[in-house]
C-alpha positions in Angstrom: 5.7 -16.7 166.5 7.3 -14.5 163.9 8.0 -17.3 161.4 4.2 -18.1 161.3 3.7 -14.7 159.5 6.9 -14.6 157.6 5.2 -14.7 154.2 2.9 -11.8 154.9 5.4 -9.4 153.4 4.9 -11.1 150.0 1.1 -10.2 150.1 -0.1 -7.0 148.4 -1.5 -4.4 150.8 -0.8 -6.5 153.9 1.2 -5.3 157.0 2.3 -7.0 160.2 2.6 -5.6 163.7 4.5 -7.0 166.7 3.0 -7.3 170.2 5.8 -6.8 172.7 5.1 -8.7 176.0 7.7 -6.9 178.1 7.3 -3.2 179.1 8.6 -0.4 176.9 11.3 0.2 179.5 12.8 -3.3 178.7 12.8 -2.7 175.0 14.2 0.8 175.3 17.0 -0.4 177.5 18.0 -3.1 175.0 18.1 -0.5 172.1 19.9 2.1 174.3 22.6 -0.5 175.1 22.9 -1.4 171.5 23.4 2.3 170.7 26.2 2.4 173.3 24.3 4.7 175.5 26.6 7.4 174.2 24.3 10.4 174.0 22.2 9.6 177.0 23.3 12.5 179.2 22.9 15.0 176.4 19.6 14.0 174.8 18.0 12.8 178.1 15.8 10.1 176.4 14.8 8.7 179.8 13.4 10.3 182.9 16.3 9.1 184.9 19.9 10.1 185.2 22.7 8.1 183.4 24.1 7.1 186.8 20.9 5.2 187.6 20.8 3.5 184.1 24.3 2.3 184.7 22.9 0.2 187.6 20.6 -1.8 185.3 20.6 -5.5 186.2 22.9 -7.5 183.9 21.5 -9.6 181.2 23.5 -12.7 181.9 21.5 -15.6 183.1 18.1 -14.2 182.3 17.4 -16.8 179.5 18.0 -20.5 179.3 20.1 -21.8 176.4 16.9 -23.4 174.9 15.0 -20.1 175.0 17.9 -18.3 173.4 17.8 -20.7 170.5 14.1 -20.0 170.1 14.7 -16.3 170.1 17.3 -16.7 167.4 14.8 -18.6 165.2 12.2 -15.8 165.7 14.7 -13.0 165.2 15.5 -14.2 161.7 11.9 -13.5 160.6 11.5 -10.1 162.2 12.1 -6.8 160.5 9.2 -6.5 158.1 6.7 -5.3 160.7 5.6 -1.7 160.6 4.6 -1.2 164.2 4.7 -2.4 167.7 2.1 -2.6 170.5 2.8 -2.7 174.2 0.7 -3.7 177.2 1.7 -0.5 178.9 0.6 3.1 179.3 2.2 6.5 178.6 1.2 7.5 182.1 3.6 4.8 183.4 6.3 4.7 180.7 5.8 7.9 178.7 9.5 8.8 178.3 10.5 5.3 177.3 7.8 5.1 174.7 8.9 8.4 173.3 12.4 7.1 173.1 11.2 4.1 171.1 9.4 6.5 168.8 12.7 8.1 167.7 13.4 7.2 164.1 17.0 6.6 164.7 16.2 4.2 167.5 13.3 2.1 166.2 13.6 2.5 162.4 10.5 4.6 161.9 8.2 1.9 163.3 4.9 3.0 164.8 4.5 2.6 168.5 1.2 2.2 170.4 0.9 1.7 174.2 -2.6 0.1 174.4 -2.4 -1.1 178.0 -3.5 -1.9 180.5 -5.1 -4.9 178.8 -6.3 -6.3 182.2 -9.7 -5.1 183.5 -9.6 -2.1 185.7 -12.9 -2.3 187.4 -13.8 -5.8 188.8 -17.5 -6.3 189.5 -17.1 -8.9 192.3 -18.2 -6.9 195.2 -21.8 -7.4 194.4 -21.4 -11.2 194.3 -23.2 -13.2 196.9 -20.6 -13.8 199.8 -21.0 -17.5 199.7 -20.0 -17.7 196.1 -17.0 -15.5 196.4 -13.6 -17.1 196.4 -12.3 -18.0 199.9 -9.4 -15.5 199.5 -11.9 -12.7 198.9 -14.1 -13.8 201.8 -11.0 -13.8 204.1 -9.9 -10.4 202.8 -13.4 -9.0 203.6 -12.6 -9.4 207.3 -9.1 -7.7 207.2 -8.3 -4.1 207.8 -7.5 -1.8 204.9 -4.0 -2.1 203.3 -3.1 -4.8 205.9 -2.5 -7.9 203.7 0.6 -8.8 201.7 -0.4 -10.9 198.7 2.4 -13.4 197.8 2.4 -15.1 194.4 5.1 -16.0 192.0 3.2 -17.0 188.9 2.5 -20.5 187.5 6.0 -21.6 186.4 8.3 -20.4 189.2 10.6 -23.0 190.8 11.6 -22.7 194.5 13.8 -25.1 196.4 12.4 -26.7 199.6 14.9 -24.6 201.5 13.7 -21.4 200.0 10.1 -22.3 200.6 11.1 -22.8 204.3 12.8 -19.4 204.5 9.9 -17.7 202.8 7.5 -19.3 205.3 9.6 -18.3 208.3 10.0 -14.8 206.9 6.2 -14.3 206.6 5.8 -15.7 210.1 8.4 -13.5 211.7 7.1 -10.3 209.9 3.9 -10.5 212.0 2.0 -9.1 209.0 -1.2 -10.5 207.5 -0.7 -12.3 204.2 -2.2 -14.5 201.5 0.4 -16.9 200.0 -0.4 -18.8 196.8 1.6 -22.0 197.1 1.3 -23.9 193.9 2.9 -27.2 192.7 4.8 -25.1 190.1 6.8 -23.6 192.9 8.8 -26.8 193.2 8.2 -28.5 189.8 10.9 -28.2 187.2 8.8 -28.8 184.1 5.2 -28.9 182.9 3.7 -32.4 183.3 6.0 -33.5 186.1 4.6 -35.6 188.9 2.6 -33.4 191.2 3.3 -33.4 194.9 2.2 -31.3 197.8 4.6 -28.5 198.9 5.7 -29.1 202.4 5.7 -26.1 204.7 7.5 -26.0 208.0 6.0 -28.1 210.8 3.3 -26.2 212.6 3.5 -23.2 210.2 -0.1 -23.1 209.2 -1.3 -23.4 212.8 1.1 -20.6 214.0 -0.1 -18.1 211.3 -3.8 -19.2 211.4 -6.0 -16.1 211.5 -3.4 -13.7 210.0 -2.2 -15.8 207.1 -4.1 -17.7 204.4 -2.5 -20.5 202.3 -4.0 -21.0 198.9 -2.7 -24.2 197.1 -4.6 -23.8 193.9 -5.9 -21.0 191.7 -6.4 -17.5 193.2 -8.4 -14.6 191.7 -5.3 -12.3 191.5 -7.0 -9.2 190.0 -9.8 -9.3 192.6 -7.2 -9.8 195.4 -5.2 -6.8 194.1 -8.3 -4.7 193.8 -9.5 -5.5 197.4 -9.1 -2.6 199.8 -7.5 -5.0 202.4 -4.5 -5.8 200.1 -1.6 -3.5 200.8 1.3 -5.1 199.0 2.2 -7.7 196.4 5.3 -9.9 196.6 5.9 -11.0 193.0 8.3 -12.4 190.4 7.6 -9.2 188.4 6.3 -10.9 185.3 4.9 -7.9 183.3 1.2 -9.1 183.4 1.3 -9.3 187.2 3.2 -6.0 187.4 0.6 -4.2 185.2 -2.2 -5.7 187.3 -0.5 -4.4 190.5 0.3 -1.0 189.0 -3.3 -0.5 187.7 -4.7 -1.4 191.0 -2.4 0.9 192.9 -0.7 -1.8 194.9 3.0 -1.4 195.8 5.3 -4.4 195.2 8.0 -6.4 196.9 10.1 -7.6 193.9 11.7 -11.0 193.5 12.6 -11.5 189.8 13.3 -15.0 188.5 14.2 -14.8 184.8 13.8 -13.2 181.3 12.5 -9.6 181.5 11.7 -9.8 185.2 15.0 -8.4 186.6 14.6 -5.2 184.6 10.9 -5.1 185.3 11.7 -5.2 189.0 14.3 -2.4 188.5 11.7 -0.3 186.7 9.3 -0.8 189.7 11.8 -0.2 192.5 14.3 2.4 191.1 12.5 4.2 188.3 8.8 4.6 189.1 9.6 3.8 192.8 6.6 1.9 193.8 8.3 -1.1 195.3 11.1 -2.6 197.5 13.5 -5.3 196.3 13.4 -8.7 198.2 16.2 -10.0 195.9 18.3 -8.2 193.4 19.3 -10.0 190.2 23.0 -9.8 191.0 22.4 -12.1 194.0 20.1 -14.5 192.1 22.0 -17.6 193.1 21.8 -16.9 196.8 19.2 -18.1 199.3 17.0 -15.3 200.6 17.0 -15.7 204.3 13.9 -15.4 206.5 15.1 -12.2 208.2 15.5 -10.4 204.9 12.0 -11.4 203.8 10.5 -10.3 207.1 12.4 -7.0 206.9 11.1 -6.2 203.4 7.5 -7.1 204.3 7.6 -4.9 207.4 9.2 -2.0 205.4 6.5 -2.1 202.8 3.6 -2.8 205.0 4.4 -1.0 208.3 6.9 1.8 207.9 6.9 5.5 206.8 9.0 4.4 203.8 6.3 1.9 202.8 3.6 4.5 203.3 5.4 6.9 200.9 5.8 4.1 198.3 2.1 3.2 198.7 1.0 6.8 198.1 3.0 6.8 194.9 1.5 3.5 193.8 -2.0 4.7 194.6 -1.4 7.9 192.6 -0.1 6.1 189.6 -2.9 3.5 189.8 -5.4 6.4 189.7 -3.7 7.9 186.7 -3.9 4.5 184.9 -7.6 4.2 185.7 -8.2 7.7 184.3 -6.3 6.7 181.1 -8.8 4.0 180.2 -11.8 6.4 180.6 -13.4 7.9 177.5 -11.0 10.4 176.1 -8.1 9.0 178.2 -4.6 8.4 176.8 -5.2 4.6 176.4 -8.4 5.3 174.4 -6.5 7.7 172.2 -3.8 5.1 171.6 -6.3 2.5 170.6 -8.1 4.9 168.4 -4.8 5.8 166.7 -4.0 2.2 166.1 -7.5 1.4 164.7 -7.3 4.5 162.4 -3.9 3.4 161.2 -5.0 -0.1 160.2 -8.2 1.2 158.6 -6.5 3.9 156.5 
C-alpha cells in the first residue's frame, strides 16, 4: 500500500520503488490513452497498428466502486517513487516496456522487467508416483498436449447456470480436461458459508476417464508444465498468464475484472497465443455450452490451435532462455541491484 511508505520521501538517502502487478501492456495502454494516443501511428511506440489498439476492451465495469475508492486513496501517495518493477519480460512485452521508458511518458522513472517471478523448472518428475498430486498422476496417463486445464483463480464467482453451461461445454467438446471447481466459483465473499458446487446430474460419470474434477487446491505450475497439458482456460489474472506463457501453454481467455480484460486482449490479439471464450464487451451475457465447446476444440484440435500452440511454445522457450545466466531477466535483475547499491 502506497500510504504505508508515504513518509519515506522525508528520509535522507532513501528511495521507493513500485511493483506493478499488471503487465507492462496494461500500464502502457493507460498512459497511452491519457496521452490521447495522438502520435501513435507516427512514433510506433507499440508493435501493433493503431487500428488494433482502437479495439482495446473498454475500462468500464472492470473495478467495483469499493476498489475504485481504495485506488484513489493509494493514488494520493504515489509520485515520489523513482522506479517501477514488473513481473514481465522484455521477450514478451519489449516494445511496451520501451514505451514506458520514454521520459515524456513515465516521467524519467526507471523501469525493470524482472519476471517471470514464478519458477521455470519444476522438479516434480522425480517424485515418487504415490506422493504426486492426483492431477499429475492422472496427467501421466494422458497423451501429449491432449488436456485442457480449466481454472479461474480463487476469487472468481460463477452463477449456477454458468457452471452448468461450462460443464456441458466441456462434455460436448469431447476433449480431455482437468477442471478445478472451487467453492470460490460460487461464493460472493471471503468467509461466506461453504457449499459444494453442484454439477449437472450424471456429468462426472459421463466424462469419467477423459475429465478430472478437482474440488480443492491444484498444483497449477506443475499442471501447466506437464507434457500432457495442451491448453489453459483462464480468467487471465497476470500471475496465471505469466505461468502459462512461461510454460509455453496456449490459453482460452475468459476475463472477469480489473486488468484481466486487457490481459486477455494482449494474449489473444497482440502476442496471439490464445483464443477468446468471452470478450469483455459481452461480460454480462451467459456463455453457452456450444461456444465453450467450439473454443476448446479450436484450441485443442484444429490447425488454428496448432499454430497458436507453436507460437506459445516458441515464446515459452524464449522466456526460459531469458532466466538462464546472461539472459535478459538476469540482466534486468543485475541492473536493478546495481542501481539500488550505487
